[in-house]
C-alpha positions in Angstrom: 38.0 37.3 2.6 36.4 39.5 0.0 33.1 41.1 1.0 31.1 39.2 -1.8 32.6 35.8 -0.8 31.9 36.6 2.8 28.3 37.5 2.1 27.8 34.3 0.1 29.3 32.2 2.9 27.0 33.8 5.4 23.9 33.1 3.2 24.9 29.4 2.8 25.5 29.0 6.5 22.2 30.7 7.3 20.3 28.3 5.0 22.1 25.2 6.3 22.0 25.8 10.0 18.2 25.6 10.5 18.1 22.3 8.6 20.9 20.8 10.5 19.5 22.1 13.8 16.1 20.5 12.9 17.6 17.1 12.6 19.8 17.4 15.7 16.9 18.4 17.9 14.3 16.0 16.3 12.2 14.7 17.9 11.8 16.9 20.9 8.1 16.0 21.5 5.7 13.1 20.6 5.3 12.2 16.9 1.9 11.4 15.5 1.5 8.7 12.9 -1.8 9.0 11.1 -2.9 5.7 9.6 -5.4 5.4 6.7 -7.0 2.2 8.1 -8.9 1.1 11.2 -7.2 -0.8 14.0 -6.4 -4.4 13.0 -5.2 -5.6 9.6 -1.9 -5.3 7.8 -1.5 -1.6 7.6 -2.3 -1.0 11.3 0.0 -3.9 12.3 2.9 -2.3 10.4 2.1 1.1 12.0 2.4 -0.3 15.5 5.5 -2.3 14.8 7.3 0.7 13.4 6.0 3.2 15.8 7.0 1.2 18.9 10.6 0.8 17.7 10.8 4.5 16.6 9.6 5.5 20.0 12.3 3.3 21.7 15.0 4.8 19.5 13.9 8.4 19.8 12.9 8.2 23.5 9.7 10.0 22.5 6.2 8.6 22.1 5.1 7.8 18.5 1.3 7.8 18.7 -0.7 5.8 16.2 -3.8 7.7 15.2 -6.2 5.6 13.1 -8.3 7.7 10.7 -10.1 5.3 8.3 -12.7 6.3 5.8 -13.0 8.0 2.5 -10.5 5.7 0.8 -7.6 7.4 2.7 -9.0 11.0 2.2 -9.6 11.7 5.9 -6.1 10.7 6.9 -4.5 12.4 4.0 -6.3 15.7 4.6 -5.2 15.6 8.3 -1.6 15.2 7.4 -1.6 17.6 4.4 -2.8 20.4 6.7 -0.3 19.6 9.5 2.8 21.7 10.1 5.7 20.5 8.0 8.0 19.7 11.0 8.1 15.9 11.1 5.8 15.6 14.0 2.7 14.5 11.9 3.3 11.6 9.5 1.0 9.6 7.3 1.1 5.8 6.9 -0.5 5.6 3.4 -1.4 2.6 1.3 -2.3 1.8 -2.3 -5.4 3.9 -2.3 -3.2 7.0 -2.2 -2.0 6.2 -5.7 -5.3 7.0 -7.4 -7.0 9.2 -4.9 -7.0 12.2 -7.2 -8.9 10.2 -9.9 -11.5 8.6 -7.6 -12.4 11.7 -5.5 -13.5 15.0 -7.0 -12.9 18.3 -5.3 -10.1 17.1 -2.9 -8.9 19.8 -0.5 -5.3 18.7 -1.0 -3.1 17.2 -3.8 -2.0 13.6 -3.0 1.3 14.2 -4.8 2.3 17.8 -4.4 1.2 18.2 -0.7 3.4 15.3 0.6 7.1 14.5 0.9 8.0 10.8 0.5 9.8 9.4 3.5 10.1 5.6 3.2 8.4 2.6 1.7 7.6 0.2 4.6 6.1 -2.9 3.0 4.6 -4.7 0.0 1.8 -7.2 0.7 1.1 -9.9 -1.8 -2.2 -11.3 -3.0 -3.5 -14.6 -4.2 -6.1 -15.4 -6.9 -8.6 -17.8 -5.3 -11.8 -19.4 -6.6 -14.8 -21.3 -5.3 -13.8 -24.9 -5.1 -16.6 -26.0 -7.4 -15.5 -23.8 -10.3 -14.1 -26.0 -13.1 -10.9 -24.0 -13.6 -7.5 -24.8 -12.1 -5.2 -22.4 -13.9 -5.3 -18.8 -15.0 -5.8 -19.8 -18.6 -8.7 -22.1 -17.8 -10.3 -19.3 -15.6 -10.1 -16.8 -18.4 -11.7 -19.3 -20.9 -14.4 -20.2 -18.4 -15.3 -16.5 -17.8 -15.6 -15.9 -21.5 -17.6 -19.0 -22.2 -20.1 -18.6 -19.3 -23.2 -16.4 -20.0 -22.9 -13.3 -17.8 -19.3 -14.1 -17.0 -18.1 -14.5 -13.4 -18.3 -12.4 -10.3 -15.3 -11.4 -8.3 -15.3 -10.4 -4.6 -13.6 -7.1 -3.9 -13.5 -4.5 -1.3 -14.7 -0.9 -1.7 -13.9 1.1 -4.8 -10.1 1.5 -5.1 -9.3 -1.2 -2.6 -6.5 -3.6 -3.6 -8.9 -6.5 -4.3 -11.0 -4.3 -6.5 -7.9 -2.9 -8.4 -6.6 -6.4 -8.9 -9.8 -7.6 -10.4 -10.1 -4.6 -12.8 -6.5 -5.0 -13.9 -7.1 -8.7 -14.6 -10.2 -7.8 -16.6 -8.3 -5.2 -18.6 -5.4 -7.5 -19.4 -7.5 -10.5 -20.3 -10.8 -9.2 -21.6 -12.5 -11.7 -19.3 -16.1 -10.6 -18.4 -15.8 -10.5 -14.6 -18.0 -8.2 -12.4 -17.0 -6.5 -9.2 -19.1 -7.4 -6.1 -18.0 -5.3 -3.2 -17.7 -6.7 0.3 -16.8 -5.1 3.6 -13.5 -6.7 4.4 -11.6 -9.9 3.6 -13.7 -12.1 6.0 -16.9 -11.2 4.2 -15.3 -11.8 0.8 -14.0 -15.2 1.8 -17.5 -16.2 3.1 -19.0 -15.2 -0.2 -16.5 -17.2 -2.1 -17.0 -20.3 -0.1 -20.8 -20.0 -0.4 -20.5 -19.4 -4.2 -22.0 -15.9 -4.2 -18.7 -14.9 -5.9 -16.5 -17.1 -8.0 -13.1 -15.6 -7.6 -11.1 -12.9 -5.8 -7.6 -11.5 -5.3 -7.1 -11.4 -1.5 -4.2 -11.1 0.8 -2.3 -14.4 1.3 -2.4 -15.2 5.1 -6.2 -15.7 5.6 -6.4 -17.7 2.4 -3.7 -20.2 3.3 -5.7 -22.4 5.7 -8.7 -22.3 3.4 -6.7 -23.4 0.4 -4.9 -26.1 2.4 -8.2 -27.5 3.8 -9.7 -27.6 0.4 -12.4 -25.0 1.1 -11.0 -22.7 -1.6 -8.8 -23.3 -4.6 -5.6 -21.3 -5.0 -4.9 -20.4 -8.7 -2.0 -18.1 -8.7 -0.1 -15.4 -6.8 -1.0 -11.9 -7.9 2.2 -10.1 -6.9 5.6 -10.1 -8.5 7.1 -12.9 -6.5 5.9 -16.4 -5.5 4.7 -16.7 -1.9 6.7 -18.7 0.7 3.4 -19.6 2.2 2.1 -21.1 -1.0 5.2 -22.1 -2.9 3.4 -24.5 -5.3 1.4 -21.6 -6.9 2.9 -19.8 -9.9 2.5 -16.0 -10.2 -0.2 -14.7 -12.6 2.6 -13.2 -14.7 4.2 -16.7 -15.0 0.7 -18.0 -16.0 0.5 -16.1 -19.2 0.0 -12.5 -18.1 3.5 -10.9 -18.1 3.6 -7.7 -16.2 0.7 -8.5 -13.9 1.6 -7.3 -10.4 -0.7 -6.3 -7.7 1.2 -5.6 -4.5 -0.5 -3.5 -1.8 2.1 -1.0 -0.6 2.4 0.8 2.6 4.7 3.8 3.2 5.4 6.9 5.3 4.7 10.4 3.9 5.2 13.8 5.5 3.7 17.2 4.8 5.3 19.1 1.9 8.1 21.3 3.2 9.3 19.0 5.9 13.0 19.6 6.4 15.2 17.3 4.3 17.4 16.5 7.2 14.4 15.3 9.2 13.2 13.2 6.3 16.6 11.7 5.9 16.7 10.9 9.6 13.3 9.2 9.6 14.2 7.3 6.4 17.4 6.0 8.0 15.6 4.8 11.1 12.6 3.3 9.3 14.9 1.3 7.0 16.9 0.2 10.1 13.7 -1.1 11.6 12.7 -2.9 8.4 16.0 -4.8 8.5 15.3 -6.1 12.0 14.9 -9.9 11.8 12.0 -10.0 14.3 10.1 -7.2 12.5 10.8 -8.9 9.1 9.5 -12.3 10.4 6.3 -10.8 11.9 5.6 -8.9 8.7 6.1 -12.1 6.6 3.6 -13.8 8.8 1.1 -11.2 7.6 2.2 -11.8 4.0 4.2 -8.5 3.9 7.7 -8.1 2.5 9.5 -5.2 4.1 11.4 -3.1 1.6 14.0 -0.3 2.1 14.3 2.7 -0.2 15.7 6.2 -0.1 13.2 9.0 -0.1 14.0 9.6 -3.8 13.5 6.0 -4.7 10.2 5.9 -2.8 9.1 9.1 -4.7 9.8 7.4 -8.0 7.9 4.3 -6.8 4.9 6.4 -5.9 5.0 8.1 -9.3 5.0 4.8 -11.1 2.2 3.4 -8.9 0.0 6.5 -9.5 0.6 6.3 -13.3 -0.3 2.6 -13.3 -3.5 2.7 -11.2 -4.8 6.0 -12.5 -4.7 4.5 -16.0 -6.7 1.5 -14.7 -9.2 3.7 -13.0 -9.8 5.8 -16.0 -10.0 2.8 -18.4 -12.7 1.2 -16.2 -14.6 4.4 -15.3 -13.9 3.8 -11.6 -15.3 6.3 -9.2 -15.5 6.4 -5.4 -18.5 4.9 -3.7 
């Protein structure tokens, strides 16, 4: 072999061996999964379902570390600063998509400082109203908001939460004068709706189902891209005259920038395998979550599209962190 060809081969092998070795030996110690939310709720439930099955497959603990607060900033900063070796991962959600717009002076870049690993789930929402509100369709609700002095109030979470983003997107697309009233959690928002403190809200499907079925709340439409199996009689908002309206709260795994591609590919393969497990799928559906499988590249494109969409909404509404 000629000296030049031999040297090139040596360089290629030297580059490839560490990456291959990283995947072959991974994981050799416990993996830490940092979660942006507190224990309980959809994101945490997904974290525990995936972490347990990853631990069983890898024969290494996968420890869930809940770091709520700051709209995902605390958890994001923790993982962005971690070693890029696959042993510290982030379970992020929709708030990650517009973090750079809502929070000034971040110590990390929500896009550049992370490597997409896998989309884990999409959680749908439902547009619900107080039962005494004289509107039974999206069209009637828009007309009522425009006709009523002062418009209507919608119950939402903290700034940048899914319920807040859904309300602001609805307002932008319809011109309906609706005002955000923040509540700490879905339970508080539901109580406010039933009492009439707020007139409408976009909330996750499962806790709304019994209230709709018992007549304590009125279901108007599904806020995500597909109809809900739990509320099959409700059309989507897009079907109801607002094409393109889609608010699905996503959850996905990110790793620090520079994590070896072989490790990312291994994690992606195993996470997608878990997402296809019938038991995991059914448990997620009971929480109103559709499990999705994507390659790291597809997930990266998904994240870019989500960021573009929600940053546009945040800027158009002057949204800032609380």
